[in-house]
N, C-alpha and C positions, 0 to 999 in steps of 0.2 A: 095779198101776195101776188107779185107779178110773175108771169111765166118766164122761164129761163130758155133762151135761144142760144144755141151754139152755131156760129157761122164759121165755116171752113172755106178759106180762100187762099190759094197759093200766090195770087197776085194782089198785093195790098191795095192797089187802085181799083180793084174790080167793083166793089160796092160804093166806094168813095163817099159822097154825101148821103147816100141812102142809109149808111150806118147810123147817122145821127137821128133819122126818123125812127129807126127800130129802137134805139137806145131810149127814146122818150116813152115808148110803150112797154118795153120788155127789159128784163135783165139780160144783157147781151155779152157773150164772150166771143171774141174773134181770134182765130188761130190761123197761122200762115204756113204750116208744114204738116206733113203726114204724121210724124212722130208726136208733135204737139197736139194734133187733132185727136189721136188715139188716147194719149194721156189725159187730156181734158175731158174727153168723152167718158173714159173709165172712172174718173174721180168726181165728175159733176153729174147732177141729175137734171139734164136738160129736157124740156118738153118737146121741143122741135129742133131739128137740125137743118140748117140752110147750107147747102154745099154748092159753092160757085166753082164750076168746072171749066177749065181752059179748053179741054178737048171734046169730050172726055177722052182721056188716054188710059193706058193699061194701069199706070200707077194710081190714078184717081179711082178707077173702077175697082182695083184691088182694095183700096182703103174703104170704099163704099161696101164691098162684100164683107170685109172684116167687121165693120161697125154693125151691119145688119146681123151677122152671125152672133155677135155678143149682146144684141139688144133683146133683153128679156121682157121688155114692156111694149115692143113693137111701135116705137115712137115714129111719128111722121118725119120723113126726110123730104125736103124740097130741093130739087136740082135746078140750078140756074146755069144755062149755057147759051152760047150764041150759035151752036151747031144744031141743026135740025135735020134728022134723017130717021127713017123708019128703023134702021139698024140700031141706032142709039136708043130710040124709044123702046125697042124690044129688049135690048140689053139691060137697061135700068129697070124695066118692068120685071124681067126675070130675076133680078136681084131683090125685088120687092119694094121698089120705089114707084109711087104713082102720082107724085106731084112734080111737075116739070114746068119751068117758066123759061120761055125763050127770050133772050136778050137781043135788042134793047126792049125795055118794058117801062111802064109807068110805076111810080112808087105805090100807087093804090092797088096795082096788080099784085105786088108782093104782099102788101097788107091784107088784101082779100084772101090770098092763098094761105097765108099763115093763119088767119081767122078760121078758114074752112078746115085746115089741118087740125087745129086745136079742137074745134067742135067735133070732128070725126073721131079723133083720138079719145076725147073725154067720154064720148058715148061708148066706144069700144072697150075702154078700160073699166067700165061699170058692168059690162056683161059677164055673168058668171061663166066660168069654163069648167068642164068636167075632166078630171084627170083620168086617163085610161087605167082601168083596173081598180081605181080607188072608190068610185061611186059617190064622190062628194064634190060639191061645187066650191070653187075657190075663185077669188077675184084675181084676174091676171094683172 
């Protein structure tokens, strides 16, 4: 079974030909609006989320916060942006996103980052968690 990737990009040209490379390796769903992103996120069980940000701007950061708040599995989110600043890095790290790819980039950079995110997430998802006050281990 192939991993499911949700790609959020408000500019349909943002990934352009790179989409085809992802589609060969993963089950990819691409959405182009915040509403569509939230609905697809809620109804699909995607393993990795790739968020192509124009800014990032307040609308995109708000969507990112909402997705992270609803994410019961702590799935990896990869941010792709052409803006690089310490302020942006701090903001997305505070939200809980630790995969950031600066554009322009090579296709193998995105492939490598998705593979690393999948490895990290699969290891994390197998670690038993103890619920406070329950004293029993459960898989997250």
